[in-house]
C-alpha positions, 0 to 999 in steps of 0.5 A: 464456591459454585462462582468462583469453580465456574469463573475458573473452568470458563478461564480455563477454556479461554486460555486452551482455546486461545493458544490452539487459535495461535498455534495453527495457521491455515493457508487456504487455496488460492492465497498469493505468497511471498517466500524466501529459502535458506539457498537463496536471496530472492522472494518467490511468489506462489499461489497455494494449492494445498496446505497439509500440516507443514507441507504446502503445495505450491505454484511458482506465478514466475514458471508455472511449476508446482513445488512442495516446501515445508514451512519450517524451511522457510526463511520469509513468508508474507501473504497477500492481503491484496492491491492498493491503487493510490488514484487520489494521491496521484491525483493530488499530486498532480494537481500539485505540481501543476498549480505551482508549474502554472502559477510560475509561467504565468509570472514568467511570462509578464504583463501584457501590454494593456494599450495594444489591444482594442477589445482588451481580449488576450492582454492580461497581468502577470496575476491573472495568467498565473491564475489562468495558468494554475486553473488549468495546468492544475487541471491537467496534472489532476487528469493525469495523475489519477491516470498514472493511479488506476495504472499503478496497482501495488500488492499488500503483503502481511508478513508470517513469523516463520518458527524453524522447526518448533512448529508451524508459522504464526500471523504478527500483524501488519505494520502500519505506517504513518506520515504527518505534515505540518504548516506553522505560520506566524504573524507578527 
């Protein structure tokens, strides 16, 4: 009897705390947000200054103006979770482009006349030139790609569900994208 009463009391407290945590959303300053109002189609970016109940005091990042908006009046609300740089991805793309370009360029230049040079320096086959071109242009492409990746910064956004008129907004999680690449080789 005591065990079942203790379990029932524990479960009732857990469910109360769970619903309380879901109904409350906090946007502490200086949270970076992106929001839309019914009167405009474009999303605006702002910084949260103060949150009081259903109202947000925000500073627009475009104009610097301070305004107050009600959470229930929003049609869209996203919260920034930071910035991403894609250095390795862009370096890999640059490496691939450089290797392919260098290989094609080396083969396209053809074989040199191997008998024309007595020392052998500068007289290469198309395959050797393709290997040198792939290595050289691959490294150059990786460097340029890494530089582009350092300079290209993207904002990560977490969408927030906005309950219109029925209480405060609630987080519902992040979106995850996955990409798969496969290669199949058949040998007979």
